[in-house]
GUVEX-743256 format. One record per residue (C-alpha): residue in three letters; x, z, y. Coordinates in steps of 0.25 Angstrom, whole numbers, plus 5000, padded with zeros to 4 digits. Each point is the difference from the previous one (the first is absolute). Layout:
<sites>
> residuo/xx/zz/yy
> ALA/X/Z/Y
...
</sites>
This chain:
<sites>
> residuo/xx/zz/yy
> MET/4957/4862/5238
> SER/5004/5005/4986
> SER/5014/5003/4997
> SER/5008/4991/4992
> PRO/5004/5004/4986
> GLU/5014/5005/4998
> PHE/5010/5001/4989
> GLN/5005/5014/4996
> ASP/5013/4997/5009
> GLY/4990/4998/5012
> THR/5002/4985/5001
> PRO/4987/4992/5002
> VAL/4995/4992/4988
> PRO/5001/4985/5004
> VAL/4986/4995/5001
> ASP/4995/4989/5009
> ARG/4985/5004/5003
> SER/4990/5001/5010
> GLU/4994/5013/5006
> ARG/4993/5008/4990
> ARG/4989/5010/5002
> VAL/5001/5014/4994
> VAL/4989/5002/4989
> THR/4996/5009/4989
> MET/4994/4993/4988
> ARG/5000/5002/4985
> GLY/5001/4988/4990
> TYR/5008/4994/4989
> VAL/5011/4991/4998
> ILE/4999/4991/4987
> LEU/5013/4996/4994
> GLU/5002/4987/4993
> ASP/4999/5007/4987
> GLY/4986/5004/5003
> THR/5003/5015/5002
> HIS/4995/5006/5013
> HIS/5005/5012/5008
> GLN/4993/5008/5011
> ILE/5006/4997/5014
> SER/4998/5006/5014
> LEU/4999/4989/5011
> LEU/5009/5005/5012
> ASP/5000/4988/5009
> LEU/4993/4987/5001
> SER/5001/4986/5008
> TYR/4995/4986/4997
> GLU/5013/4997/4993
> GLY/5002/5012/4991
> CYS/5000/5015/4998
> GLY/5008/5013/4997
> VAL/4996/5008/4988
> GLU/5004/5013/4993
> THR/5000/4999/4985
> ASP/5006/5005/4987
> ALA/5000/4986/4994
> ALA/5014/4995/4996
> LEU/5000/4988/5010
> THR/5012/4990/5002
> VAL/5002/4991/5012
> GLY/4994/4987/4997
> ASP/4989/5005/4991
> GLN/4987/4993/5001
> VAL/4988/5010/4999
> LYS/4986/5001/5004
> LEU/4996/5010/5010
> SER/4986/5005/4998
> VAL/4994/5010/5010
> LEU/4987/5006/4996
> SER/4987/4993/5005
> ARG/5009/4989/5008
> GLY/5004/4991/4988
> ALA/5014/4996/4996
> VAL/5011/4991/5006
> GLY/5013/4995/4994
> ALA/5013/5006/5006
> GLU/5015/4999/4998
> VAL/5009/5012/5000
> ARG/5010/4999/5012
> TRP/5007/5014/5000
> VAL/4999/5012/4991
> ARG/5006/5014/5004
> ASP/4997/5015/4996
> GLY/4986/4997/4995
> LYS/4996/4991/5011
> ALA/4999/4985/5000
> GLY/4997/4988/5010
> LEU/4991/4989/4995
> ALA/4998/4986/5006
> PHE/4987/4994/4998
> ILE/5000/4987/4992
> PRO/4990/4990/5006
> PRO/4989/4997/4990
> GLU/5004/4985/4999
> GLU/5014/5004/4997
> GLU/4997/5010/4989
> GLU/5005/4996/4986
> ARG/4989/5000/4989
> LYS/5011/5006/4991
> PHE/4996/5014/5005
> TRP/4987/4998/4993
> GLU/5006/4994/4987
> ARG/4993/5006/4988
> LYS/5007/5011/4994
> ALA/4994/4997/4986
> GLU/4993/4989/4993
> ARG/4985/5001/5002
> VAL/4989/5000/4989
> ALA/4988/4990/5001
> THR/4988/5009/5001
> ALA/4985/4998/5003
> ALA/4997/5014/5005
> GLU/4992/5005/5011
> VAL/5004/5011/5010
> THR/4995/5008/5011
> MET/5007/4997/5013
> ARG/4999/5008/5013
> ARG/5006/4996/5014
> ARG/5003/5011/5009
> GLY/4987/5004/5008
> GLN/4992/4990/4991
> THR/4990/5002/4989
> ASN/5004/4997/4985
> TYR/4998/4987/4993
> ARG/5002/4994/4987
> LEU/5010/4988/4998
> SER/5007/4993/4989
> VAL/5015/5002/4996
> ASN/5007/4987/4995
> ASP/5013/5006/4996
> LEU/5006/5014/4999
> SER/5014/5007/4999
> ALA/5003/5014/5001
> HIS/5005/4997/5014
> GLY/4988/4992/5005
> CYS/4989/4990/4998
> LYS/4994/4987/5005
> VAL/4985/5002/5005
> GLU/4989/4990/5003
> LEU/4995/5005/5014
> VAL/4986/5003/5006
> GLU/5005/5003/5013
> ARG/5014/4995/5005
> PRO/5010/5011/5004
> ALA/5012/4998/5008
> VAL/5014/5000/4994
> GLY/5006/5014/5001
> GLU/4986/5006/5000
> ARG/4998/5013/4991
> VAL/4990/5000/4990
> SER/4995/5008/4988
> ILE/4996/4994/4986
> LYS/4994/5007/4988
> PHE/5000/4995/4986
> ASP/4989/5007/4992
> GLY/5005/5012/4993
> LEU/5013/5001/5009
> GLU/5003/5007/5012
> THR/5000/4993/5014
> LEU/5012/4992/5003
> ASP/5005/4998/5014
> ALA/5006/4987/5003
> GLU/5005/4990/5011
> VAL/4995/4986/5002
> CYS/5013/4992/4999
> TRP/4994/4986/5000
> VAL/4987/4993/5003
> ASP/4996/4986/4996
> GLY/4986/4995/5002
> PHE/4992/5010/4993
> THR/5010/5006/4991
> ALA/5011/5010/5003
> GLY/5012/5007/4994
> LEU/5000/5015/5000
> GLN/5012/5009/4998
> PHE/4997/5014/4995
> ASP/5007/5012/5008
> ARG/5004/5006/4986
> PRO/5001/4991/4988
> MET/4991/5004/4988
> HIS/5007/5008/4989
> PRO/5004/4990/4989
> ALA/4991/5007/4990
> VAL/4988/5000/5009
> PHE/5002/4986/5003
> GLU/5001/4996/4985
> LEU/4987/5008/4997
> LEU/4993/4993/5012
> VAL/5004/4986/4995
> GLU/4995/5003/4986
> ARG/4987/5005/5006
> LEU/4999/4987/5008
> LYS/5003/4991/4989
> GLY/4989/5007/4991
</sites>
C-alpha cells in the first residue's frame, strides 16, 4: 500500500481514491495550451495516478497524460504539492473536445507526407490542411486516438505527433513541437507552388 501524499505540515492531502500500485514510468503531461512537460508516474489505479513533474499544474486543470508506447488519456489535476500531483482520469465519453481545439487557423493544402506508426512501415498519405501545430490527414491505416506517429514533409525533419481524433479515414494530428513560424511559412509557400 502506497503512503498518502502529505502537505508540508504533515497533514494528509484530502483525496478520495482507490488503492494505487507503485510504478516507475516516464511520459509527458500535455497542458491545454499545447505545451508538454516530462513526468514520472509514481503510482497508478484505474481511476488516476500520482506524478512528479516540473510543470506548473493547478488544481482543476484538464491535461492529457501520455505514457510512452501506451497512448494518452485525459485527466484532471486533483492536488498539487512540492513537484508532485494527483491526477484523476477522465472517461473518454466525458472528455471535452475543447482540449483539442485548434491553436491556429489551418491552411488548405494538397500535400503528401510520409507517415509512420510505431513498429510499422512508412507509407505516403495526403494532408488536407495544416498549421504550425498540426494537420489533418487522409488515412491508409486507421490509428487509435492517442497513438504516437511520425510524419515527414519532403525537405523537413520528421515531426512526432499524437493522433487527437479519428473520423472514418481521416485523422487530426497534433505535433509534439510546433513548427517554427518561418519554417511553416516556407513550407506553405512551397506547397502552394
